[in-house]
N, C-alpha and C positions, 0 to 999 in steps of 0.2 A: 610382050612384056620386055620391058628394058632393065638395065641393072638395078637401077634403082628400086624397080618395083620385084623386082626378085629378093634383093636384099631383104626388101619390108615382107614378103613373105617368109621367108626364109626365118625371119626375126619374130613374126607372130606366132608359128608354127613352133619354134624353139622356147618361146614362152609359156605355151602349154605344156611342153615334155620336159622342159628342164629352166624352170623361172628363173635359177641362180645365173645361166649363163650370161654372158658380156658379149654380145654379138659386136660391139662397137670394139672391141678389145682385137678382133682378129684382123688380119691384113688377107684381103682377097686369096693370094696365093698359099696361105697358110691351112693346113689341114683340120676343118671343123672338129673329127672326131679329137684331134690330139689336143689342140689349143682350150676346148671346152670342156674336155673329160666325160665326155659322151659315151656311155657301155653300149654295145651293141640294140638293147631292147631302146633306149634313145635314138640311135641311129635310125634303127627300123622305124619309129614312130615320125621320125622328122621324114625319110622315103615316101612313107603312105602320106604322110600332111600334104607334100608335094604332088602326089597323085592326085589328091580329094581337090586341093585348091586351083591346081593348072588343068587338072586332066592328062597331063603327060604321065606315062606310065615310066616309072625311071631303074631303069635295070643297073644293078651294082653287081658285078660279075665276082669280085673280092671277097665277098662276105662269106669267107671259109675259115674253117676250125683255126688256122695260123693268126689270123688276126683276131679271134676272141676265144683264145683257149678256155677252156674250163677249169677255174681254179682248184688247184689240188686240195683236197678237207686234209 
């Protein structure tokens, strides 16, 4: 898979989990979570979608409490 195919795959997945996301506005060096305002469930959906479409198990160790704290009520 080349870079263009990878970007198309990510765009297709994001189109399902966050249809309002504008991937074209995000530079390759930027963080998708921050730039597209993806919450933890959206990001998990992206990771799972990548696994389903590519067969590659994406390990993302930093999914910790500090990154996605539970909002105080």
